[in-house]
Each structure stands twice: as C-alpha cells, then as structure tokens.
N, C-alpha and C positions, 0 to 999 in steps of 0.2 A: 504494500500500500504506500502511496506517495501523497504529498500534501501540496496544494497550490500556494498556501501561505504558511509554511512550516514555523515561522517565527512566532505565530500566534499560539503555538503549542506551549510557549513559556507560561501561558495562563494556568497550566496545570500546577505550577509552583504555588498557586494560591490554595490548593487543596489542604496542605498541612496547616495553613493559617486558618482555614475554615474549620478544621477539626479542633484546633486549639481554641478558637472563638466559641465553638459549641460546648466544649468542656468547661470553659470559663463561665458560660451562661448557666450550665447546670450547677456549678459550685455556688454562684451568686444566688440562684433560686433556692438551693438547699440552705444557705446561710440565712437568707431572708425568712424562710419558713421557720427556722429555729428561733430567730429573733422575735418573730411575732408570737410564737408559741410561748417563749419565756415571759412575754408581757401579758399573756393570757388573752390575746386578741383572737387567736385561732387555736383550734385543738391541735395537740401534738400529732403529727402525721406518723403513720405506721412506717416502719423501715421499708425502704425500697426493695422490691423483689430482686432476687439475684439472678432471675432468668434472663435468657438472651433476647427475649422479645422486645425489651426496651431499646435494643440497638438496631432493630430491623428497619424502622422508618428512617432514622438518621442515615443508615447505610444506603438506603434507596435514594435519599436526597443527595448524598455525596456522589453516588454513581451517576445520577442524572446530571449533576454539575460537571462531572468529568466528561461525559459524552457531549454536553453542550460546548465545552471548551475545545474538544477535538473537532466538533462540527465547524467552529469558527475558523479552523485552519483549512477548511475545504478539502476533506480527504478524497482521494481518487483511488479506484481499484480497477484492476484488469479483469474484465469479465468476458467469457466466451459468448459472443453474440451470434446466434444462428441467422443466416441469410442465404437466399438463393443466388447463385452466381454461376457463370459459365458462358458458353457460346451456343446460340441457336441459329441455324441456317434455314431460312424459308426458301425452299427450292420449288419454284413454280414451273409446271408444265405449260408452255406457251405455244403448243402446237395448234394447228387449225381445228383439231377436234375439241379444243377447249372453248370454241364458240358455240357449242351445242347448248340448247336451251332447256334440257331436262333438269337443270339446276338453275332456277331463275335468278337474274335475267339471263346470264350465261354462266357456264362453269367457271370461267376465269374471273368474271366480275364478282361472283359470289365468294370466290376464294380471296380476292383482294379486300372485299369488305370485312370478311372474318379476320383477315390478317391485321387490319386496323385495330380491331378489338383486342387481339392477342398482344400486339406491340404496346398498346396503351397500358396494359395491366402489368407489364414487366418492370421490375425495379432497375435502378441505374447500374446495378452490379451484373446484369445480364447483357452481354453484347450480342447484337442481332445482325446477321448478314442476309443478303438477298441473292439468289441464283435464279436465272432464267434458262430453261433448256427446251430445245426442240430437236433439230438435227444435231446440234452441238450444245454445249453448256457454256454459260457466261456468268461470271461473278459481276453483277450489276451494282452491288454495294458490299464493300468489305465489312466484316463485323465491327460494329460500333455501338456506343451507348447513346448516340444522338438519334432520338426517335424520329425527329423531323426528316433526317436524311433517309432513314429506313422507309418511312411512309412514302416519301417522294419517289424512291426507287420502286416501291410496290405499285404506285399509281402509274408509272411510266410503262408498265408491261403491256405488250400487245401480242396478239396471236399470229403465228406464221409457222410454216414448215411442218415436218413430221415429228415423231416422238422418239427420243433416245434416253431411256431411264438411266442407262449406264453413264452417259455424259452428264446427266443431272447430278448423280451421286459423285462422280469424279470431280466436278466443279465445286461441289459442296465441301468435299475433303480438302481441295485446294484452298478454299477460303478459311477452313478451320486450321489447317497446318501453316498457312501463310507462305506456301511454296508450291510449285507445280507438283502434282501427284499423278503418277502413271498407274494405269489399271492393266495388269497382266494376268493371264490365265495361270492357274496352278500348274506345277510340274506334273509330269506323267505319274510320278510316285505319290502324288497328292500333297506334297509339301508346298508351302507358300511360294509364290513366284518371286524371283529377284526384283527388288525395288518396291515390294508391297509393304515393307516395314517403314512406315512414314512417321512413327512416333506414337505416343499413347495419349489420347484425349478423352478420358472417361467422363469429364463434365462438359461434353459437347453433344449436341443432338441435331439431327436433320429432320425437318418436317417436310415431307415430300408430297406436294399437292399435285395429283395427276389422275387421269382416268385409266392409267396403266396400259394403254394401247401402245406397246413398244413396236415400232415399225422399222427398226434397224437390225443389223446383223450382230451388234455387240450384245454381250450377255450381261444383263443387269445383276444377276446373281453373283457373278465374279466381282463386280464393283461392290456389292453388298458384303461379300466376304472380306474385301480389303478394308471396308469400314469397320467390320467386326474386329479385325486384327488391331485396329487403331482405337478400339474401345468406344467407337461412335455408334450410338443407337439411331436407327431410322424409324420415324413414325409416319408411315404412308397414310394419306387421307384420300380415299377413293371418291372422286368427283364424278357424278353422273349416276345412271341407273343400270343395273345388270341387264335389264330388258333392252336397253339401247335406244338410240334415236338416230336421226339423220342430220347432216349439216351440208350446206351448199358451199362449195369451194370452186372458184373460177367457173361457175356455171354448171358444175357437176354436183349431183346429190350423192353423198357418201354416207354409209352406215358407220356408226361409232358406238361402241359398247364398253362399259366399265369392266376392266379385267381384274377382278378381285383376287383370283388365285395367285397371280404374279405379285401383286402388292403385298399380299399376306406372306408370301415366301420371303420377300425382301425384309419385311419386319421380323420374321422368324430368324432369318440368318444373322441379324444384328442384335437380337434381344429386345427389339422395339415392339410396338403395338400397332395393329392396323385399325383404322377407324373408317367407317362408311358414312359419307355425307349425303343423305338423301335429299336435303333441302338446306336453304341458307341458315335456318334457325338451328338445325342440328350441327351444321358446320361450326357455328359460333360456339356451341356447347362443347364440341370436341376440343377446340382450342383451349378451353378452360381446364381440361384434364391433362394437358401436357405441361409438366413442370420439371425443372431441373432439380438436382440434388441440393439438399440443405448443407451448408458448410459452416462450421463454427470458426469464427475469427476473433482473436483477442482484441478487445476494444477497451481503451482507458476512459472510464466514465466517472463522473463526480457522484459520490455517495453521501453528500452532506445531508440530504433529506432523510436518509436511513438513520443516521446518528441522531438527528434532531427528533425524529419520531420515537426512537428508542428512549431518548432522554425524557420526552413528554410522558411516555407510558410509565416509566419508573417514577416520575414525579407524581403522577396521578395515583399510582399504587401506594406510594409512601404517604400521601395526604389521606387517602381513604383508610389505610390501616391505623394511622395515628389518631384520626378522629374517632374511629370505631373503638379503639382500645382506651384512649385517654381523654377523648372529648376536646382535644386541641391539636393543632398542626405540629407544634414542636414543644 
C-alpha cells in the first residue's frame, strides 16, 4: 500500500497523546467523585469493575481515530481489476450474393447495422479491425480502439465479386498478427505446413459474416486450421436462409443459399461458435453473445473511502456500546 500524502501519517503520533489525555480524564473524574463523596454531596461510588468491558468503547474510538488519520494520507492499493481486452476482427463477406434480400434490407446492410451495435458496446480496451473479402481479402481498417474509424470502415463496404472464405480468414490473421500471413496446406504426414506458425493470439477473435457460399478453389478449412494453431477463434455468422433466394447480377438471376455446414466446420476447427442470423433482430442479438476473455490487470486505486467508512463504523459501534453500558459516550 502506498500513500498520496504520506507526511500526513505523522498525525498518528497524536494517538499516544490521546491515550494519555483519556487516562488523565479518568483520574480527574475519579478524584472529583471522591471529593464530592467526602463532602457528603454524593454517595460513595462502588469500586470500578475490573472487567475488560470498560476498555472496549475507548479502544473502538482510538481505532476509529487511527483509521481517520490514515485516510487523511490518501492510501492507495493495487487491486486486480477485471476487464475485457483483446482484438476482434469483423470480417465481412462483400461478394455479390450479399445483396440478397432474404435478410432485410440486404444481407450486407443488415450485417453493417448489427456491427454498429457491436462496436458501440465494446470498451476502449478492445481493439477492432475490419476485413472485407470477396475474390480476395483486404484489411480495410487495422485494429484500433477508435470506434469512429471502425464504423467508417464498416459503412464504406460495398458488394462485388465472388466469395473466398479462405482469403477472408487469411486477411483477418494478417490484421491480428500485424504481418503478412501465408495459408499453406498441411504436409502429407498431417503435420502443420511450413510458415503456419504465425505466433499465438489467444485473446483475439474473428467474427466472420458470410453466407458461406465459397466459390473459389482455396480450402477455407486449411485457413481455419492455421487460425486454430494461432489460438484465434472464429465465430461465423450465417447470413441468409438455408432455403435460399435469388439475386440479379449484371442482368442475370442467380440462386444463392446459406451454406451452414461449411461455416459450422470453420467454427468447429477453431473452437468458435456458429450463429445463424435469420433476421436483423437476431443478428443484433448474436453480436451481444460474442465476448472476449476477462483479464485481471493490477490497477492502483485510492482506498480513502474504505478507511473512512471503517472509521465511521467503529465510531458508531463505540458510541452505541458506551451509551448502552454506561449511559454516556465517554
């Protein structure tokens, strides 16, 4: 424990003086009682009890005074304060299928609106990045605690191209690691591929917003395994309906369906959880369930109030006992 004004601790030197003053008061009270009794003005008092009870109230008053003097020095203590911290990457599928309207008004717009609610509720200790992926992946906002920058990056997203979940995961890992990350298939013996060891980031997560319709030749499960080796959990959010719908692209009408099995597999590979977003309301609710770990950090806080409260409690207790036993405070 430290003190902001340690020199005020010198006030504790007054405690011996307070004890001496109290003893002097008791002697004077006893002498006055004897004098009055000798004059016949009062009845002779019975000898004082030898029990320890008569010292209880004064001891409580003395302890309260000591705590108040310590409180004046503004004590500070190091306390483990729990808080959520880490890095979250919002990875948006911005392929043409995200213009489908089975999630009103469109899959992409619904995801953007829900992202606003998620970003707003995060503490400053959580850094958020934004990744956009279609044929390729792009880090549109490096992880930051500036919520305005994150929301601006989310609002700039537009739909185009096809879908590559692997590139979305790769770009997310690049944003987390702060360096380019390569995704390579495991060796024939099943051992991790060279270059897959990118470091360990257990307090980082990727929220993958996609309909799961991977239209490229890259394997998203390989990318998910690389994320798992890095300790990064992926929380896929399935946008759309399993029954599917159609979208118009360049005058052509194409069918698009939510691929839940693939998204569930990506979640399973990394220890994350898959969420299905059937509508905008459920999507916002899903965001509220994705939290990072709580980490205890030592914080130096002032505990003056605790000392003052303890002193007040002892003082009230001493007064109550003294009045109950003797009918007076001291």
